[in-house]
N, C-alpha and C positions, 0 to 999 in steps of 0.2 A: 787163602781162600777162607779161613776162619779168622776171626778178631780175637784172638789169643796173645794175651801178653801180660808181664808182670807190672803190677801198678807201683808195688812197693817190695820189700824183701819177704813180707808175708801175706799179700793179697795179689791174688791172680786172676784176670778177667778171661773169661771163657765163653765161647759162643758153640751152643749147641748145633747139631745138623738143622739143616732147614725146614725138616719136618717136625720137629720138636714144639710142641705148643705148651704153654705153662700149665694147662689141665689136663694134657695127657698123661697116661701112665708113668711115662719116663719123666716127664717134665715134673709130675709130681713126686716121684721117686727122689730126684734131684734137690727140691726145695724141702722137702718132708724126711729127708735120709735120717736124722737122728729117730725122729718117732718111729719109724719103720724097721729100725736097727742096722742099718746100711752105714759105712765108713767110705765115704768117696777116697779113692786115692788117685795121684794127678801125676802123669808120666808125660814128659815134654820132649821135643827135640828141637835143636837149633835151627836145621835145615833138613829138608826132605831127604835128600840124596848127598852123598858124600863125592861119587864118582859115577859116571854111566854104569848104571845096572846094579850100583850099591845103595841100600838105604841107610840112613844115618841112624845111628842108634838113640835110645830114647834115656833120660835121666829120670830117674824117681824123686820126686818133690816130696813125697810122702803123703800122710792122710791129710785130709781138708775138710772145711765145714762151710756150708751155705751161709753167707753174708747178707746177701741181697740177689735179685733178679730182676729184669725188665725184658719187655718184648715178648713175642710169640713167633716161632715158624721163621727164624730160629730165636732161641731164648738167649740173652746175655746173662751170666751168672758171675758174680764175684764170690770166689773161695777164699776162706782164711785158712793159710797153711798152718801146720803145727810146728813146723822148723823153719827156721828161716832159710832163704835161697843163699847159697854162697855168692860172694860179690862177681866174681868171675863169670857165671850164669846170668846175675843180673844183668850185668852191662851189656850182655849179648842180647837178652830177651825182653827187656824193659821197653816200654813204647818210647820213641823218640819224640820230643816236644817239638812242635813246629817252630820255625822263628828262632 
């Protein structure tokens, strides 16, 4: 549903909800979080469900900082993680290159 994937062990590509524009209060909060005193915390999961009726658990990747963004409705944001992602999770969540 969303374009969320690891770029490297410390960079994550995240896509906002489809209604979030770059100049909305939410979009501004994402981009200007340092100036506004926010620290985004990133939680991810490998899959939505484990078995019928059971949601998959989230993994806490820790605090992150805005690196760049593009687009609007939805916004695509690159976050820099303060702590590198473990290799096992990176193998599962990194975008697979085509070809």
